[in-house]
N, C-alpha and C positions, 0 to 999 in steps of 0.2 A: 734416695736409699730409704728403704724401710727400716724398722727398728727390730731388733730380734730381741724376744722376750724369753726367758728362759724360768721355767717353772719347777724347782726341784722337787723330787718325789720323796715322799717320808718314807722311810724304812718300815718295812711290815715286821712288827715285833712278835706278832704271832707266828710267825713262819720258824718251824723247827728245823735245825741243821741236822743233817745226816750224819751219823757216826760213821768213820771209815773203819771199813773191814778189810783186813789183808785177804788177798786171795792168793792161796798157795800156788796156782797155775801163773800167776803174773809173777811170782818170785821165780819160779821154776825157769820161765822162760827168760828172764834175766841172765840166771845162771848159765842157761844153754847158750845164750849169745856170747857171754864173757868166755866160755869153755872153746866155742869155735874160734873166737879170734885168737885164744892162747895156742891152741892147736895149728891155726894157719901160721902164726908168727914162729912157733918152732920149726915147722915143716921148712919152711922157705920164704924167709921175710920180704926179699924183693919180688918174688914172682907172685907171691900172694898179697901184695900192698894194696889192689884196687879192691879185692875182697874184703880185707880188713877193714878198708876205709867205709866201703858199703855197709858191712855189719855194725860198724862204730856209729855211722850218721844214724842207722836204724835205731841204734841203743840209745843216743842222746837226744833224738827228736821225735820220730813217730812213735817209738814204742813208749815213751814217756807221756807224749802229749795227745796222742789219740788213742792210745789203749789206757784203760781204766780198771782198778781191781774192784771197783765199786759196780755192783750190778745194777742196772737201770731199773 
């Protein structure tokens, strides 16, 4: 067996962190998803359960992880 040698990388202290800026479109998108879930839950909760779960899953995972209010 060979040896595994790990050399830690030194942090780059010159790197400037980006400031977070809120994007109103991102916030509005979250509000639209919440309103859609509320509407579906009031209309017919049992019949619309799959649609509510789909929106909820998008809201919790894809929307928050893959979308970003920061512009690249």
